[in-house]
GUKOLPA-570449 format. One line per 2 residues: their letters; for each residue x, y, z of N, C-alpha, C, O, CB. Coordinates in steps of 0.2 Angstrom, whole numbers, plus 5000, padded with zeros to 4 digits. Glycine has a CB too. Example, Ala and Ser with C-alpha at 12.3 -4.5 7.8 and 13.67 -1.06 7.14 Angstrom:
<atoms>
as = 5066,4972,5039,5062,4978,5039,5066,4984,5039,5071,4983,5042,5057,4978,5045; 5064,4989,5035,5068,4995,5036,5064,5000,5039,5067,5006,5040,5070,4997,5029
</atoms>
This chain:
<atoms>
ms = 5271,5087,4735,5277,5089,4732,5276,5089,4724,5272,5085,4721,5283,5083,4733; 5278,5095,4721,5276,5096,4714,5281,5092,4710,5287,5090,4713,5276,5103,4712
td = 5280,5092,4703,5285,5088,4699,5291,5091,4697,5296,5088,4695,5281,5086,4693; 5291,5098,4698,5297,5102,4696,5302,5103,4702,5307,5107,4701,5295,5108,4693
tk = 5301,5101,4708,5305,5102,4714,5306,5096,4718,5302,5091,4717,5302,5108,4718; 5311,5096,4722,5312,5090,4727,5312,5093,4734,5315,5098,4735,5318,5086,4725
se = 5309,5089,4738,5310,5092,4745,5312,5086,4750,5311,5080,4748,5303,5095,4748; 5314,5088,4756,5316,5083,4761,5314,5086,4768,5314,5092,4769,5324,5082,4760
ei = 5312,5081,4772,5310,5083,4779,5315,5081,4784,5318,5075,4783,5303,5080,4781; 5317,5085,4789,5321,5084,4794,5317,5084,4801,5314,5089,4802,5327,5088,4794
qi = 5318,5078,4805,5314,5078,4811,5317,5083,4816,5323,5083,4817,5314,5071,4813; 5313,5086,4820,5316,5091,4825,5316,5086,4832,5311,5084,4833,5312,5097,4826
pk = 5321,5086,4835,5322,5082,4841,5317,5085,4847,5316,5091,4847,5329,5081,4844; 5315,5081,4851,5311,5084,4857,5316,5088,4861,5322,5087,4861,5308,5079,4861
dv = 5313,5092,4865,5317,5097,4869,5322,5102,4865,5327,5105,4867,5321,5094,4875; 5320,5103,4858,5323,5107,4854,5318,5112,4851,5313,5109,4848,5328,5104,4849
st = 5319,5118,4851,5314,5123,4847,5317,5126,4842,5323,5128,4842,5311,5128,4853; 5313,5127,4836,5316,5131,4830,5312,5137,4829,5306,5137,4830,5317,5126,4825
nf = 5315,5141,4825,5312,5147,4823,5315,5149,4816,5321,5150,4816,5312,5153,4828; 5311,5151,4811,5314,5153,4805,5310,5159,4802,5305,5159,4801,5313,5147,4799
en = 5314,5164,4802,5312,5171,4799,5317,5175,4796,5323,5174,4799,5308,5175,4805; 5316,5178,4791,5321,5182,4787,5327,5178,4785,5333,5180,4786,5323,5188,4792
nv = 5326,5172,4783,5331,5167,4780,5336,5165,4786,5341,5163,4784,5334,5170,4775; 5334,5166,4792,5339,5164,4798,5335,5159,4802,5330,5160,4804,5341,5170,4802
lk = 5338,5153,4802,5336,5147,4806,5339,5148,4813,5345,5147,4814,5337,5140,4803; 5335,5148,4818,5337,5149,4825,5335,5142,4829,5329,5140,4829,5334,5155,4829
vs = 5340,5139,4832,5338,5132,4835,5341,5133,4842,5346,5136,4844,5342,5126,4832; 5336,5132,4847,5338,5132,4854,5337,5125,4857,5332,5122,4856,5334,5138,4858
gp = 5341,5124,4862,5340,5117,4865,5344,5118,4872,5345,5123,4875,5344,5112,4861; 5345,5112,4875,5347,5112,4882,5354,5115,4883,5356,5118,4888,5348,5105,4885
lg = 5358,5115,4878,5365,5117,4879,5366,5125,4876,5371,5128,4878,5370,5113,4875; 5361,5127,4873,5361,5134,4871,5358,5136,4864,5353,5132,4862,5369,5136,4870
nv = 5359,5141,4861,5356,5143,4855,5361,5144,4849,5367,5146,4850,5353,5150,4856; 5359,5142,4843,5363,5142,4837,5359,5145,4832,5353,5143,4831,5366,5135,4835
ek = 5362,5149,4828,5358,5152,4822,5362,5152,4816,5368,5153,4816,5355,5159,4824; 5359,5151,4810,5363,5151,4804,5359,5154,4798,5353,5154,4798,5364,5143,4802
df = 5362,5158,4794,5359,5162,4789,5359,5158,4783,5364,5156,4780,5362,5169,4788; 5353,5157,4780,5352,5153,4774,5350,5158,4768,5348,5155,4763,5347,5148,4775
ak = 5352,5164,4768,5350,5169,4763,5353,5167,4756,5350,5168,4751,5351,5176,4765; 5359,5165,4756,5363,5164,4750,5363,5157,4747,5366,5155,4742,5370,5166,4751
ip = 5359,5153,4751,5358,5146,4749,5351,5145,4745,5346,5147,4748,5358,5141,4755; 5351,5143,4739,5345,5143,4735,5340,5137,4736,5339,5133,4732,5347,5143,4727
vt = 5337,5138,4742,5332,5133,4744,5327,5137,4748,5328,5142,4750,5335,5127,4749; 5321,5133,4749,5315,5136,4753,5315,5132,4759,5314,5126,4759,5309,5136,4749
is = 5315,5135,4765,5315,5131,4771,5308,5134,4775,5306,5139,4775,5321,5133,4776; 5305,5129,4777,5299,5130,4781,5298,5125,4787,5302,5120,4787,5292,5129,4777
in = 5295,5127,4792,5294,5122,4798,5287,5120,4799,5282,5125,4799,5297,5126,4805; 5286,5114,4799,5279,5111,4800,5279,5106,4806,5283,5101,4806,5277,5107,4793
dq = 5275,5107,4811,5275,5103,4817,5282,5102,4819,5285,5106,4822,5271,5097,4815; 5284,5095,4819,5290,5093,4822,5295,5092,4816,5299,5087,4817,5289,5087,4826
tv = 5295,5095,4810,5299,5094,4805,5301,5101,4802,5298,5105,4802,5296,5089,4799; 5307,5100,4799,5310,5106,4795,5310,5104,4788,5313,5098,4786,5317,5108,4797
vv = 5306,5107,4783,5305,5105,4776,5310,5109,4772,5310,5116,4772,5298,5106,4774; 5314,5106,4768,5319,5109,4764,5317,5108,4757,5317,5102,4755,5326,5107,4765
ks = 5315,5113,4753,5313,5112,4746,5318,5115,4741,5319,5121,4742,5306,5114,4745; 5319,5112,4736,5324,5115,4730,5320,5119,4726,5314,5118,4725,5328,5109,4727
fs = 5323,5123,4722,5320,5127,4717,5318,5123,4710,5314,5125,4707,5324,5133,4715; 5322,5118,4709,5321,5114,4703,5324,5107,4704,5326,5105,4710,5325,5117,4697
kr = 5323,5103,4699,5326,5096,4700,5333,5095,4697,5335,5089,4695,5321,5091,4697; 5336,5100,4696,5343,5100,4693,5348,5097,4698,5346,5097,4704,5346,5107,4691
kc = 5353,5093,4696,5357,5089,4700,5360,5094,4705,5361,5092,4711,5362,5086,4696; 5363,5100,4704,5366,5104,4709,5361,5107,4714,5363,5108,4720,5369,5110,4705
di = 5355,5108,4712,5350,5110,4717,5348,5104,4722,5347,5106,4728,5343,5112,4713; 5348,5098,4719,5346,5092,4724,5352,5091,4728,5351,5089,4734,5345,5086,4719
ai = 5358,5092,4726,5364,5092,4730,5364,5097,4736,5367,5095,4741,5371,5092,4726; 5362,5103,4735,5361,5108,4740,5357,5106,4745,5358,5108,4751,5359,5115,4737
ig = 5351,5102,4744,5347,5099,4749,5351,5095,4754,5349,5096,4760,5341,5095,4746; 5355,5091,4751,5359,5087,4756,5364,5091,4760,5365,5089,4766,5363,5082,4752
tv = 5366,5096,4758,5371,5101,4762,5367,5104,4767,5369,5105,4773,5374,5106,4757; 5361,5107,4765,5357,5110,4770,5354,5105,4776,5354,5107,4782,5350,5113,4767
rs = 5353,5099,4774,5351,5094,4778,5356,5093,4784,5355,5092,4790,5349,5087,4775; 5362,5092,4781,5368,5091,4786,5369,5097,4790,5371,5096,4796,5374,5089,4782
lv = 5368,5103,4788,5369,5109,4792,5364,5109,4797,5366,5111,4803,5369,5115,4787; 5358,5108,4796,5352,5108,4801,5353,5103,4806,5352,5104,4812,5345,5108,4797
sn = 5355,5097,4803,5356,5091,4808,5362,5093,4813,5361,5091,4819,5358,5085,4804; 5367,5096,4810,5373,5098,4815,5371,5103,4820,5373,5103,4826,5379,5100,4811
mf = 5366,5107,4818,5363,5112,4823,5359,5109,4828,5360,5110,4834,5359,5117,4819; 5355,5104,4826,5352,5100,4831,5356,5096,4836,5355,5096,4842,5347,5095,4828
kg = 5361,5093,4833,5366,5089,4837,5370,5094,4842,5372,5092,4848,5371,5085,4833; 5372,5100,4839,5376,5104,4844,5372,5107,4850,5375,5107,4855,5377,5110,4839
vt = 5365,5108,4849,5362,5111,4855,5359,5105,4859,5357,5107,4865,5356,5115,4853; 5360,5099,4857,5358,5093,4862,5364,5090,4865,5364,5089,4871,5354,5088,4858
dg = 5369,5088,4861,5375,5085,4863,5381,5089,4863,5385,5088,4868,5376,5079,4859; 5382,5094,4858,5388,5098,4858,5394,5094,4854,5393,5088,4852,5391,5099,4865
fi = 5399,5098,4852,5404,5095,4848,5411,5096,4852,5412,5101,4855,5405,5098,4841; 5415,5090,4852,5421,5090,4855,5427,5088,4850,5426,5083,4847,5421,5086,4862
yr = 5432,5092,4849,5438,5090,4845,5444,5090,4850,5445,5094,4855,5439,5095,4840; 5448,5084,4849,5454,5083,4854,5460,5084,4849,5460,5081,4844,5454,5077,4857
lk = 5465,5088,4852,5471,5089,4848,5477,5087,4852,5476,5087,4858,5472,5096,4846; 5482,5084,4849,5488,5082,4853,5494,5087,4851,5495,5089,4846,5490,5075,4850
iv = 5497,5089,4857,5503,5093,4856,5509,5088,4855,5511,5084,4859,5504,5097,4862; 5513,5089,4850,5518,5085,4848,5525,5089,4848,5525,5094,4844,5517,5081,4841
ya = 5530,5087,4851,5536,5091,4851,5542,5086,4852,5541,5081,4855,5537,5097,4856; 5548,5087,4849,5554,5083,4850,5559,5086,4855,5561,5082,4859,5557,5081,4843
hf = 5561,5092,4853,5567,5095,4857,5565,5100,4862,5567,5100,4868,5572,5097,4853; 5561,5105,4860,5559,5110,4864,5552,5109,4867,5547,5109,4863,5559,5117,4859
pv = 5551,5109,4873,5544,5108,4876,5540,5114,4875,5542,5120,4876,5545,5107,4884; 5534,5113,4872,5529,5118,4870,5524,5119,4876,5522,5115,4879,5525,5116,4864
si = 5523,5126,4877,5518,5127,4882,5512,5131,4878,5513,5135,4874,5521,5131,4888; 5506,5129,4880,5500,5132,4877,5496,5136,4883,5495,5134,4888,5495,5126,4874
kv = 5494,5142,4881,5491,5146,4885,5485,5149,4882,5485,5151,4876,5495,5152,4888; 5479,5149,4885,5473,5152,4882,5472,5159,4885,5472,5160,4891,5466,5147,4884
ke = 5471,5164,4881,5471,5171,4883,5465,5174,4879,5466,5176,4873,5478,5175,4882; 5459,5175,4883,5453,5178,4880,5451,5174,4874,5449,5169,4874,5455,5186,4878
ke = 5451,5177,4868,5449,5174,4862,5455,5172,4857,5455,5172,4851,5445,5179,4858; 5461,5170,4861,5467,5168,4857,5470,5162,4861,5470,5162,4867,5471,5174,4856
vl = 5473,5158,4857,5478,5153,4860,5485,5154,4858,5486,5155,4853,5476,5145,4858; 5489,5155,4864,5496,5156,4862,5500,5150,4863,5500,5146,4868,5499,5161,4867
ve = 5504,5148,4858,5509,5142,4858,5516,5145,4859,5519,5148,4854,5508,5138,4851; 5519,5144,4865,5525,5147,4867,5531,5141,4866,5529,5136,4867,5525,5150,4874
nf = 5537,5144,4864,5543,5140,4864,5542,5134,4858,5545,5129,4859,5544,5136,4870; 5538,5136,4853,5537,5131,4847,5544,5131,4843,5545,5136,4840,5531,5133,4843
lg = 5547,5126,4843,5554,5125,4839,5559,5130,4842,5563,5131,4838,5553,5126,4832; 5558,5132,4848,5563,5136,4851,5562,5143,4849,5566,5148,4851,5570,5134,4850
er = 5556,5145,4846,5555,5152,4844,5554,5156,4850,5551,5154,4855,5549,5152,4839; 5556,5163,4850,5556,5167,4855,5548,5170,4855,5546,5171,4861,5561,5173,4855
lp = 5545,5172,4850,5539,5174,4850,5534,5169,4850,5534,5164,4846,5538,5179,4844; 5528,5170,4853,5523,5164,4853,5519,5165,4847,5518,5170,4844,5518,5165,4859
rh = 5517,5159,4845,5512,5159,4839,5505,5159,4841,5503,5157,4847,5513,5152,4835; 5501,5162,4837,5494,5164,4839,5489,5160,4835,5490,5159,4829,5492,5171,4839
ak = 5483,5158,4838,5478,5154,4835,5471,5157,4838,5471,5158,4844,5478,5147,4836; 5467,5160,4833,5461,5163,4835,5456,5158,4837,5455,5153,4834,5459,5168,4829
ii = 5452,5160,4842,5446,5156,4845,5440,5159,4841,5439,5165,4842,5446,5155,4852; 5436,5155,4838,5430,5157,4834,5424,5156,4838,5423,5151,4841,5430,5154,4827
gd = 5420,5161,4838,5413,5160,4842,5414,5159,4849,5418,5162,4853,5409,5155,4839; 5409,5155,4852,5409,5153,4859,5412,5147,4861,5410,5143,4865,5402,5153,4861
ck = 5418,5145,4857,5421,5139,4859,5425,5139,4865,5427,5145,4867,5426,5137,4853; 5425,5134,4869,5429,5133,4875,5435,5129,4873,5435,5123,4871,5425,5130,4881
vk = 5441,5131,4875,5448,5128,4874,5451,5127,4881,5452,5131,4885,5452,5132,4870; 5452,5120,4882,5455,5118,4888,5462,5114,4887,5462,5110,4882,5451,5114,4893
ve = 5467,5115,4891,5473,5111,4890,5474,5106,4895,5473,5108,4901,5479,5116,4890; 5474,5100,4893,5475,5094,4898,5481,5090,4897,5481,5086,4893,5468,5090,4898
gd = 5487,5092,4900,5493,5089,4898,5495,5090,4891,5496,5096,4889,5492,5081,4900; 5496,5085,4887,5498,5086,4880,5492,5086,4876,5493,5085,4870,5503,5080,4879
di = 5486,5087,4878,5480,5087,4874,5477,5094,4875,5477,5097,4880,5475,5081,4876; 5474,5096,4869,5470,5102,4869,5463,5100,4868,5462,5096,4863,5472,5107,4864
vv = 5458,5102,4872,5451,5100,4870,5447,5106,4868,5447,5111,4872,5447,5097,4877; 5444,5106,4862,5440,5112,4860,5433,5109,4860,5431,5104,4856,5442,5114,4852
sg = 5428,5113,4863,5421,5111,4863,5417,5117,4862,5419,5123,4863,5420,5108,4870; 5411,5115,4860,5406,5121,4858,5400,5118,4855,5399,5112,4854,5409,5126,4854
id = 5395,5122,4854,5389,5120,4851,5388,5121,4843,5383,5118,4840,5383,5123,4855; 5392,5125,4841,5392,5126,4833,5398,5122,4830,5404,5124,4831,5393,5134,4832
rs = 5396,5117,4826,5402,5113,4823,5407,5117,4819,5413,5116,4819,5398,5108,4819; 5404,5122,4815,5409,5126,4811,5414,5130,4815,5420,5130,4813,5405,5130,4806
hv = 5412,5132,4821,5416,5136,4825,5421,5132,4828,5427,5133,4829,5412,5140,4830; 5419,5126,4831,5423,5121,4834,5429,5119,4829,5435,5118,4831,5420,5115,4837
gq = 5426,5117,4823,5431,5114,4818,5436,5120,4816,5442,5118,4815,5427,5112,4812; 5434,5126,4815,5438,5131,4813,5443,5133,4818,5449,5135,4816,5434,5138,4811
ts = 5441,5133,4824,5446,5134,4830,5451,5129,4830,5457,5130,4831,5442,5135,4837; 5449,5123,4829,5454,5117,4829,5459,5118,4823,5465,5117,4824,5450,5110,4829
an = 5456,5120,4817,5460,5121,4811,5465,5126,4812,5471,5126,4810,5456,5122,4805; 5463,5132,4816,5467,5137,4817,5473,5135,4821,5479,5137,4820,5463,5143,4820
le = 5472,5131,4826,5477,5128,4830,5482,5124,4826,5488,5125,4827,5475,5124,4836; 5479,5120,4822,5484,5115,4818,5488,5119,4813,5494,5118,4812,5479,5110,4814
qg = 5485,5124,4810,5488,5128,4805,5493,5133,4808,5498,5135,4805,5483,5132,4800; 5491,5135,4814,5496,5140,4818,5503,5137,4819,5507,5141,4820,5493,5143,4824
tr = 5503,5130,4820,5509,5127,4821,5512,5123,4815,5516,5119,4816,5508,5122,4827; 5510,5125,4810,5513,5122,4803,5520,5125,4803,5522,5130,4804,5509,5124,4797
ik = 5524,5120,4801,5532,5121,4800,5533,5122,4792,5531,5118,4788,5536,5116,4802; 5536,5128,4791,5537,5130,4784,5545,5130,4782,5549,5130,4787,5534,5137,4782
rk = 5547,5128,4776,5554,5128,4774,5558,5123,4778,5564,5124,4778,5556,5135,4775; 5555,5118,4780,5559,5112,4783,5556,5106,4781,5550,5106,4779,5559,5113,4791
dq = 5559,5100,4781,5557,5094,4779,5552,5092,4784,5553,5090,4790,5563,5089,4779; 5545,5091,4782,5540,5089,4787,5540,5082,4789,5537,5080,4794,5533,5090,4783
rv = 5544,5078,4786,5545,5071,4788,5550,5070,4794,5550,5066,4798,5548,5066,4782; 5554,5075,4795,5559,5076,4800,5556,5080,4806,5557,5078,4812,5566,5078,4798
fl = 5554,5086,4804,5551,5090,4810,5544,5089,4810,5540,5092,4807,5552,5098,4808; 5542,5085,4815,5535,5083,4816,5531,5087,4821,5526,5085,4823,5535,5075,4818
dg = 5535,5092,4824,5532,5096,4829,5526,5099,4827,5525,5101,4821,5537,5101,4832; 5521,5100,4832,5515,5104,4830,5509,5102,4834,5510,5098,4839,5513,5102,4823
vy = 5503,5104,4833,5497,5102,4836,5492,5099,4831,5491,5102,4825,5493,5109,4839; 5490,5093,4832,5486,5089,4827,5480,5087,4830,5479,5084,4836,5491,5083,4825
iy = 5475,5087,4826,5468,5084,4828,5468,5077,4827,5471,5074,4822,5462,5087,4823; 5466,5073,4833,5466,5066,4832,5459,5063,4834,5458,5057,4833,5471,5063,4837
ek = 5455,5067,4836,5448,5064,4838,5443,5070,4837,5444,5075,4839,5448,5061,4845; 5437,5068,4834,5432,5073,4833,5426,5070,4836,5420,5073,4836,5430,5074,4825
</atoms>
């Protein structure tokens, strides 16, 4: 390690293989493959034996902070291909019973607050959405896709122009 940069090593778990070329890190494991483009992030990434080495361009505070961000992104990729990510959401309603239907790459929320048209929430990437009673389970191997799909469901049932303390209906994340 030279004096003008800082580096950090991330251990690659066994039964996980990595490949880094053209600023794209590809991670494959028992559950599938995930890839992430690091072209716009100002770090140097290399793979040595069973470690991923992330090196900053300088010792400035913001460059060192980016190393921590990249470390968490790579660690989430490793966790995703070995364990996967599951978000659980709760369907909450007071007067009008809500029905949820999964249709291709979209989730339809029907009869929300008695509305005639269904509300739509987009499913990002290869996430799987299951409805189990009053719960919705979003699962997948890419944390950003699972989190964004859950957020789309939560935001798709947001109530506008009414008092949010009284109208508590919606879909809310309760477990990650």
